[in-house]
C-alpha positions as CSV (number, residue, x, y, z in Angstrom):
1,M,122.3,67.8,123.7
2,K,120.1,64.7,124.6
3,S,117.0,67.3,125.1
4,S,117.2,68.4,121.3
5,L,117.6,65.2,120.5
6,L,114.5,63.8,122.2
7,I,112.7,67.1,120.7
8,L,113.4,65.9,117.2
9,I,112.1,62.4,117.7
10,L,109.0,63.7,119.3
11,I,108.5,66.1,115.9
12,F,109.4,63.2,114.1
13,L,106.9,60.7,115.5
14,F,104.2,63.5,115.8
15,S,104.7,64.6,112.4
16,N,104.2,60.9,111.2
17,R,101.0,60.5,113.0
18,I,99.1,63.3,111.4
19,P,97.4,62.3,107.8
20,T,98.1,64.5,104.9
21,K,96.3,65.5,102.3
22,D,99.0,65.8,99.8
23,P,99.6,64.6,97.2
24,V,95.9,64.6,96.1
25,L,94.4,62.1,93.8
26,V,91.8,62.5,91.4
27,Y,90.1,60.4,88.7
28,G,88.2,61.5,85.8
29,T,87.1,61.2,82.4
30,H,90.0,63.1,80.4
31,Y,88.0,65.8,78.4
32,V,90.2,65.8,75.3
33,N,90.5,62.1,74.3
34,N,87.3,60.6,76.9
35,Q,90.2,57.9,78.4
36,P,90.0,57.6,82.1
37,V,92.9,58.9,84.2
38,S,94.0,59.6,87.6
39,I,95.6,63.0,88.3
40,E,97.9,63.5,91.0
41,M,98.2,67.3,92.6
42,H,101.0,68.2,94.9
43,A,101.8,71.9,95.8
44,G,99.8,73.5,94.2
45,K,100.5,71.8,90.7
46,I,99.2,68.8,88.7
47,S,102.1,66.4,89.7
48,K,101.4,63.3,87.1
49,I,98.3,62.3,85.1
50,A,98.4,58.4,84.5
51,P,96.0,56.0,82.3
52,L,93.5,54.1,84.5
53,V,94.2,50.5,83.5
54,T,91.0,48.8,84.9
55,S,88.1,46.5,83.3
56,E,85.7,48.6,85.7
57,E,83.5,51.3,84.4
58,L,84.6,54.6,83.2
59,P,84.8,57.3,86.6
60,R,81.7,58.8,87.3
61,Y,83.0,62.5,86.5
62,F,84.7,64.0,83.4
63,V,88.0,66.1,84.2
64,A,88.9,69.5,82.9
65,P,90.8,72.6,83.8
66,G,89.4,75.0,85.2
67,L,87.2,77.8,83.6
68,I,88.5,81.2,83.2
69,D,85.9,84.0,83.2
70,I,87.7,87.5,81.6
71,Q,84.3,89.4,81.6
72,I,82.3,88.9,84.8
73,N,80.8,92.3,86.6
74,G,79.5,90.5,89.7
75,F,77.7,87.5,91.0
76,V,75.1,86.5,93.6
77,G,73.9,90.0,94.5
78,V,77.6,91.6,94.5
79,D,78.5,94.6,92.1
80,F,82.2,94.5,91.5
81,S,81.0,98.2,90.4
82,G,78.6,99.1,92.9
83,P,78.6,101.0,96.2
84,D,80.5,99.8,99.3
85,L,82.3,97.0,97.2
86,T,84.2,95.2,100.3
87,V,86.6,92.2,100.1
88,A,84.1,89.8,101.8
89,D,81.7,91.0,99.1
90,V,84.6,89.4,96.5
91,R,85.3,86.5,98.5
92,K,81.2,85.3,98.5
93,A,81.3,86.0,94.9
94,T,84.3,84.0,94.3
95,K,82.9,81.1,96.2
96,A,79.7,81.5,94.2
97,L,81.9,81.0,91.2
98,W,83.6,78.0,92.4
99,K,80.2,76.3,92.2
100,E,80.0,77.1,88.7
101,G,83.5,75.4,87.9
102,V,85.1,79.1,87.4
103,T,88.3,78.8,88.7
104,S,90.3,82.0,87.9
105,Y,88.4,85.2,86.8
106,F,88.8,89.2,86.0
107,P,86.5,91.4,88.3
108,T,85.2,93.6,85.4
109,V,84.6,97.4,86.3
110,I,82.4,99.1,84.1
111,T,81.8,102.9,83.4
112,Q,81.0,104.8,86.7
113,E,81.7,108.2,88.7
114,F,86.0,108.3,88.9
115,S,85.7,107.9,92.4
116,R,83.7,105.2,92.4
117,M,86.1,103.3,90.3
118,K,89.3,103.9,91.9
119,E,87.8,102.7,94.8
120,N,86.8,99.5,93.7
121,L,89.6,98.9,92.1
122,S,91.3,99.3,95.4
123,V,89.0,97.0,97.1
124,L,89.6,94.5,94.4
125,A,93.2,95.1,94.6
126,E,93.0,93.7,98.3
127,A,90.5,90.8,97.4
128,K,93.5,89.6,95.0
129,K,95.7,89.9,98.2
130,D,93.4,87.7,100.5
131,P,94.9,84.1,101.0
132,E,91.3,82.0,100.5
133,I,90.4,84.1,97.2
134,G,93.4,85.8,95.8
135,G,94.6,82.7,93.6
136,S,91.3,82.9,91.5
137,I,91.4,86.4,90.8
138,L,93.8,87.1,87.6
139,G,93.0,90.5,87.4
140,F,90.9,93.3,86.6
141,H,89.1,94.1,83.4
142,L,88.2,97.4,83.0
143,E,85.0,97.9,80.6
144,G,85.0,101.7,80.1
145,P,84.6,104.6,80.4
146,Y,86.6,105.3,77.3
147,I,83.4,103.8,75.1
148,S,81.3,105.2,72.2
149,P,78.2,108.0,74.2
150,K,76.2,107.1,71.2
151,K,72.5,105.1,72.3
152,G,72.5,101.5,71.6
153,F,76.4,101.2,71.0
154,R,77.0,102.0,74.8
155,G,74.6,99.6,75.9
156,A,74.1,100.0,79.5
157,H,76.7,102.1,80.8
158,L,75.5,105.4,81.6
159,E,76.3,108.5,79.2
160,K,77.3,111.3,81.8
161,Y,80.6,109.0,82.7
162,I,81.6,108.3,79.2
163,R,84.7,110.3,78.0
164,E,87.5,110.3,75.7
165,P,90.6,108.4,76.9
166,D,93.0,109.9,79.2
167,W,96.2,108.4,80.1
168,E,97.2,109.9,83.2
169,E,93.7,109.9,84.4
170,F,93.8,105.8,83.6
171,L,97.4,105.7,85.5
172,E,95.1,107.1,88.6
173,L,92.8,104.0,87.9
174,Q,95.9,101.6,87.8
175,E,97.8,102.8,90.9
176,A,94.5,102.4,92.8
177,A,94.3,98.9,91.1
178,Q,97.9,98.3,92.6
179,Q,99.2,97.5,88.4
180,N,96.4,94.8,88.3
181,I,94.7,95.9,85.5
182,K,95.0,93.5,82.5
183,L,92.2,93.8,80.0
184,I,90.5,97.1,79.1
185,T,87.9,97.7,76.6
186,L,87.6,100.8,74.8
187,A,86.4,102.5,71.3
188,P,89.0,103.0,68.6
189,E,87.0,105.9,67.3
190,L,87.3,108.3,70.2
191,E,89.5,111.1,69.7
192,G,93.1,110.4,71.3
193,A,92.4,106.3,71.5
194,L,95.3,105.4,69.0
195,P,97.9,106.7,71.3
196,F,96.1,105.7,74.5
197,I,96.2,102.1,72.9
198,E,100.0,102.2,72.2
199,Q,100.6,103.5,75.6
200,C,98.1,100.5,76.9
201,I,100.5,98.3,74.7
202,T,103.6,99.2,76.0
203,S,102.4,99.0,79.8
204,G,101.8,95.5,79.0
205,L,97.7,95.6,79.1
206,I,95.6,93.8,76.8
207,V,93.2,96.2,74.4
208,A,90.0,95.0,73.3
209,L,87.8,96.8,71.0
210,G,84.0,97.0,72.6
211,H,81.0,99.4,72.7
212,H,82.0,101.4,69.7
213,D,80.8,102.5,66.2
214,G,84.6,102.1,64.8
215,G,84.4,102.1,60.7
216,V,86.7,100.1,59.0
217,T,89.8,102.6,59.2
218,D,89.4,103.3,63.2
219,I,89.6,99.2,63.4
220,E,92.7,98.7,61.1
221,R,94.4,101.5,62.9
222,A,93.5,100.6,66.2
223,V,94.8,96.9,65.7
224,M,98.0,98.3,64.0
225,A,98.3,100.4,67.5
226,G,98.2,96.8,69.2
227,A,94.3,96.0,69.8
228,S,94.2,92.4,69.5
229,M,90.3,91.5,70.9
230,A,86.6,92.2,70.3
231,T,84.9,92.4,73.7
232,H,81.4,90.2,73.4
233,L,81.1,90.7,69.4
234,G,77.3,91.6,68.2
235,N,76.8,93.1,71.5
236,G,77.5,96.7,73.0
237,C,75.9,97.8,69.4
238,A,73.1,99.7,68.3
239,N,70.0,97.4,67.1
240,E,70.0,98.8,64.2
241,I,73.1,99.4,61.7
242,N,74.0,99.7,58.2
243,R,74.0,96.4,56.6
244,H,77.7,96.7,55.4
245,H,79.1,99.4,57.1
246,N,79.2,98.3,60.6
247,P,81.8,97.1,63.5
248,L,81.0,93.9,62.9
249,W,82.1,93.0,59.7
250,P,86.3,94.5,59.9
251,Q,86.2,92.8,63.4
252,L,85.3,89.5,61.9
253,S,87.5,89.8,58.9
254,E,90.3,91.1,60.8
255,D,92.9,87.9,61.3
256,L,94.6,89.8,64.2
257,I,91.4,90.2,66.3
258,K,90.4,87.4,68.6
259,I,86.4,87.8,69.8
260,S,84.8,87.3,73.2
261,I,81.0,86.2,72.7
262,I,78.5,85.8,75.3
263,A,76.8,82.3,74.2
264,D,74.2,82.3,76.7
265,G,71.6,81.6,74.2
266,H,69.9,85.0,74.6
267,H,72.5,87.9,73.9
268,L,73.1,86.0,70.5
269,T,71.3,84.3,67.9
270,K,72.3,80.7,67.3
271,E,72.8,81.9,63.6
272,E,75.0,84.6,64.5
273,V,77.2,82.0,67.3
274,R,77.7,79.4,64.5
275,S,78.3,82.1,61.8
276,F,81.3,83.9,64.5
277,Y,82.3,80.4,65.2
278,K,82.8,79.3,61.6
279,V,84.8,82.6,60.9
280,K,87.0,82.5,64.0
281,G,87.1,79.2,64.7
282,S,88.1,77.6,68.2
283,A,91.0,79.2,68.7
284,N,90.4,82.4,68.4
285,T,86.7,82.7,70.0
286,L,86.8,83.5,73.8
287,L,83.7,82.9,75.7
288,V,82.8,84.9,78.6
289,S,79.3,85.2,80.6
290,D,79.4,89.1,81.0
291,A,77.2,88.1,84.2
292,L,75.9,91.0,86.4
293,D,75.5,91.0,90.1
294,L,72.1,90.0,89.4
295,A,73.2,86.3,88.4
296,G,72.1,84.0,90.6
297,L,68.9,86.6,92.0
298,P,65.2,85.8,92.0
299,P,63.7,87.3,88.5
300,G,62.2,90.8,89.1
301,A,63.0,94.6,89.0
302,Y,66.2,95.9,90.7
303,I,67.8,99.7,91.0
304,R,71.8,99.2,90.1
305,G,74.1,102.2,88.7
306,E,71.2,104.5,89.0
307,R,69.5,101.8,86.4
308,K,66.3,100.6,86.6
309,L,66.6,96.3,85.5
310,V,64.7,94.0,85.2
311,L,66.2,90.1,85.9
312,T,64.4,87.5,84.0
313,S,65.6,83.8,83.9
314,E,67.8,84.7,81.3
315,V,69.2,87.8,81.2
316,V,69.0,91.2,82.8
317,Q,67.3,94.2,80.8
318,F,67.5,97.6,80.4
319,P,64.2,98.8,79.8
320,G,65.2,102.6,79.7
321,E,67.3,102.5,76.4
322,N,65.9,98.8,75.1
323,V,69.1,97.1,75.6
324,L,70.8,94.2,77.5
325,A,72.4,95.3,80.6
326,G,73.9,91.8,80.6
327,A,73.6,88.0,81.2
328,A,72.6,86.0,84.3
329,S,73.9,82.9,83.5
330,P,77.6,81.6,84.6
331,L,80.6,80.4,81.8
332,R,79.3,77.1,82.2
333,K,76.1,78.0,80.1
334,C,77.9,79.3,77.3
335,I,80.1,75.9,77.2
336,E,76.4,74.1,77.4
337,V,75.0,76.2,74.4
338,M,78.3,76.9,72.4
339,M,78.1,72.9,71.7
340,E,74.6,73.1,70.9
341,F,75.0,75.8,68.6
342,T,77.7,74.8,66.8
343,G,77.8,71.2,67.1
344,C,81.6,71.8,68.7
345,S,83.3,69.2,70.8
346,L,83.5,69.5,74.7
347,A,87.2,69.8,74.2
348,E,86.8,72.9,71.8
349,A,84.2,74.2,74.3
350,I,86.3,73.9,77.3
351,K,89.7,75.3,75.2
352,M,87.1,78.5,74.6
353,A,86.4,79.0,78.3
354,S,89.9,78.4,79.6
355,T,92.9,77.4,77.6
356,N,92.3,80.8,75.1
357,Q,92.2,82.7,78.3
358,A,95.3,81.4,79.5
359,K,96.9,81.5,76.3
360,M,96.1,85.6,75.5
361,F,97.1,86.8,78.6
362,S,100.3,84.4,79.2
363,Y,99.0,82.4,82.1
364,E,101.2,79.6,80.8
365,D,100.2,77.6,84.4
366,L,96.9,77.9,83.9
367,G,93.7,76.4,81.0
368,G,95.2,72.8,80.7
369,L,95.5,69.2,82.1
370,I,99.5,68.9,81.9
371,P,101.9,68.1,84.6
372,G,103.4,71.5,85.9
373,K,100.2,73.5,85.4
374,R,98.8,74.9,88.2
375,A,96.5,72.4,89.9
376,D,92.9,73.9,88.8
377,L,90.7,70.9,87.9
378,I,86.8,71.0,87.7
379,L,84.7,67.3,88.0
380,F,81.6,67.3,86.3
381,T,78.9,65.3,84.6
382,Q,77.7,65.5,81.2
383,D,73.7,65.0,80.1
384,G,73.7,66.3,76.2
385,N,74.7,69.2,76.6
386,K,74.2,69.8,79.8
387,I,77.2,69.9,82.7
388,E,76.8,69.9,86.0
389,I,80.1,71.1,88.7
390,Q,80.4,68.2,90.9
391,K,83.7,69.3,92.4
392,T,86.0,72.0,92.0
393,F,90.1,72.6,93.1
394,V,91.9,75.6,93.1
395,K,95.8,75.2,93.4
396,G,95.0,71.4,94.2
397,K,92.5,72.6,97.1
398,E,89.4,71.4,96.9
399,V,87.0,74.5,97.3
400,Y,83.6,73.2,96.2
401,S,82.0,69.7,96.4
402,R,77.8,69.2,95.4
403,A,77.9,66.3,97.5
404,D,77.9,69.2,100.6
405,D,75.1,70.9,99.0
406,V,73.1,68.2,98.6
C-alpha cells in the first residue's frame, strides 16, 4: 500500500513539472469583423473565443478558419494520379499545403488506366490513416473517367482511358479507396449517367458535372437525379462553343447547382469571374485550386501521364491539344484574385474557400471560428489583396510557422 501511494505521489509531482501546450492561445484580428480576439484551443477543438480589451495596436495577424481545397491533383512534385505514389509522397504534399494555409483537402485522382486509379486510391486511403497528416485528408475527389471524350471538353484527360459510367467498376475503385471517395465529377450526357448519379447519391456521394458537353435537358435530368455542383465552371470546355446552346448557361441558371471555379487569374477572365460571382453569389461559389503536382516546381517542360506539359509561372499548359492542364497556384491565390476581380470582402473570400466546402460536404466541425469546431486555423498578414500565411494549426497543433522558414 505504501509503495503504491509513493508511486502515485511521484507521478503527480512529475506530471506537474512537465509544461503543457494545451490549451493553446492565439491572438489575431477576426477575419469577419476586424475585431481583435483571443482564441483558445483545447483537445483539438476551439474552446473559447474572447474579444481582446486592450489599448494597444491590433494584433499583427488576421485569424481565419483553415482553407479546404476539394480539387487538387498534386503539389510540389507529388502527383496523386502518377506512378509509384507512396504515403511518404502524400505526407510531403500535405505538409507543403499547410504552408499555404490548406488545413484539409480532397486529393484528386483523374482519368487514368484503371489499375493505376485503384492503386493510387489505395495509397491515399493508407495516407488518410497516417496519424501525422490523416486529419487533413477529408476524402477523395474522382475526376473522371466518366467524362466527355470530345476534344476540348475532355481537357487534358487522355481519351483512351475515358469511358461510360459503370457502377460495378466504380465500386471497385471505392473499395480500393476504403469508401473515401466523397466527390465524383462526370458528364451527364453519357449513356448510363443518370442511374449512375442516382446510385452515387444513394451511397452518400456528392456528384458534380464537369468536362462535359451536356445540353439543357441533360443537365436538368442530372440535377433531378441528384447532381448538385459544377466542377471548375468555365473550364473543361471546348475553346469554341455555341453562343446560345452550351453547357455554361444551364448550369449558371440552375439554382440547385453550386459552382466551383479556378480563380487563379488565368483559367478564367476577370469578366467571367465577376459574372459567375454575380449570378451565384458567395453562398453558392466554391474556390478550388485544381493545382497539379507541378505547382511549386521550376517553370519548364515536363512529362506527366503520357503527356508533355509546360509549366509557366502562372499555369500548366497542354500544348498537344491547346488546353490548360491545371493550375500552378495554391488556393490562397484564388482568395487574392477573387477579392481583386469582384471586390468581395476577405470574409466572403474565406467563405468561398472554407466555409462553403465544409457545409456542402457536411463537415460540421470545420469552416468557421466557433467554439466547438475543430481548431483548424490560419494566421496571416494582408497587404492589399495579397495574403501571406504566417502560421497554420490543424486540430489545435501548430503544423507550420513562417518564422521557421526564414
